[in-house]
N, C-alpha and C positions, 0 to 999 in steps of 0.2 A: 469441498465445494467445487473446486476447479475440476476435479476428476469427474464429478457428476455432470457438470456442464459439458465437458468434453465427450462423455459417453453419449449424451443426447445430440450434440452437434455433429458427431461423426456417425450417428445412427447405429451405434453399437448396442444400445439398449432402448429399442423403440417402444417397449411396453410401459405400462403404468407401474406404480410402486409395488403392487402385489402380484404382478404378472410374472410368468416364468422368463420373460424376455425383458424385464424391467432393470433398472439400475442396480437395486440390491442383489438381484440374482446374478447379473453380469459380474459385478465386483466380487461376489463370493467365490467366483471361479479363478480368481487371480492366484498366482503362486504364493503370495503373502497377502491374503485378503484383509481389508480394513475391518475393524470390529463393527458388528451390525449396528450398534448404537451410534457410532461415528457416521455411518451412512445415513441413518435416520435423522440425526441432528443436521447433517449437511442438507438433506432434502427439505427439512423444515425451514432452515435458514433461507434457502433459495426461494421457497414459497413466500416467506415473510418479506424478502427483498422485492418480490414481484417478478422474479426471473423465471419462475416455473409454475405451471398450473398444478394445483394440489391434487386433483383427481387423476389426471393423465400423465403428469410429469413432462408434458410438452413444454418446450421453451417458449417464453413470451418474446416479444420484440426486444425487451431489455435483456432477457437471458441470451438471446442470439448475439447481442452486442457484447455482453460480458464474456461470452465464450471465446471471443477472438482477442480479448485483451490479456496481456500477460500480468494480470494483477489479481489479487484476492478479490472475490466478488463485491465485498463491502467497499473496498477501496475503489474498485472499478466504477461502482455506482456513484461514488462521491465525485470521481473525475468526470463522468458523464454529466452529472448535475452542474458541476463547475463550468463545463463548456456551455451548457444550455443557459446558465445564468450570466455568462459573459466574463467569467473570471477563470478561464481555462489555464492560463499560465500558473497562477497561484494554486489552483486545484491539482494540476499535474505535479507541480513541485512538492506539494504536501503529500500527494499519493506516493510519489517516488520516495520521499523521506520516510514515510510510514512503512514502505516495503523494503527498505534498504537499512543498512546499519546507521546508527546515529553519528553525526559528524563530530560530536564532542569526544575529545580524547580523555582517557583516564590518566590523570597526572600522578606523579609519585605521592605517597601518603602525606608528606609535609606540605604539598601544594594544593591538596584537595579542597580545603576551606576557601582558599583564594579562587579556585576554579568555580566553586559553587556561587560565590559572590559575583564573579564576572558573568556567569550564566544568568543569574537573577537580573543583573544590570542589562544584559542583552535582551532578556525577555520583556523588559520595560514593565515589570510587575504583572505580566499577563497570567502567570502560573500555568502556562501551556507550553509543552515541549515543541509542539508543531508551530506555534506562533514564534517561538524563539528561533527555530530553524528558518522560518520565513524572514525574520529580521537579519539573520546571518546571510541568507541568500541575497537579500536586498543590498546589504553592505558589499557583498562580493560583486554584484552587478555594477555598483558604483565604482569600485576599484578597476574592474575590467574595462568599463566604458571610458575611464580616465587614463587607461593604459599604464596603470601603476601596479604592475604585477608584484614587484618587490614589496611595496607597501601592503599589498593583500596578504602576502605570506607573513609579514610582521604582525599584521592585524590578527591573523589566525593563531599564530604562536602565542600572542599575548592573551588570547581568549580561549586557549586550549581547544582549538578547533582543528580538525584534520582538513587541510586544504584539498587533499586528494578526494576525500569523501564528499566535501562540499561541492567541488567541481563536478563530480559524478552525478550528484543530485541535480545540479543546475543544468547539466547537459542532457 
């Protein structure tokens, strides 16, 4: 999807989906071209997201915005909506956490049951990994605001969270 957006944004494939200068034709000339079905699926998704016109493959205003974000288009649209709805910080944090590796460390086999129970506790029974990450980020922010970095690392260790990954997501 990102490649299709970039082709349009950079005017590398100005034509429509069936034109000789369209995205499928342009990408088929690559050294290792993507499978035709992958390109078709990407174009269909971009049309469904409202990022691209179905007939001409021209970028919509949303598509132009998504093409400059370093995010997968679905995540980018979520971040844009979060900003419009006034919850940009949470939306961006969630977008980054979805695009990066999870902050939860895989403990040794004998501690995995405990790690799962701690994760459920941290989720506050939401059954959502994203909400669980947001809870962890909220706790991190509280530790940082109180200037208790040591306590933050202890908190992370006791909950099988990588403080490095959590800090990266937060930053």
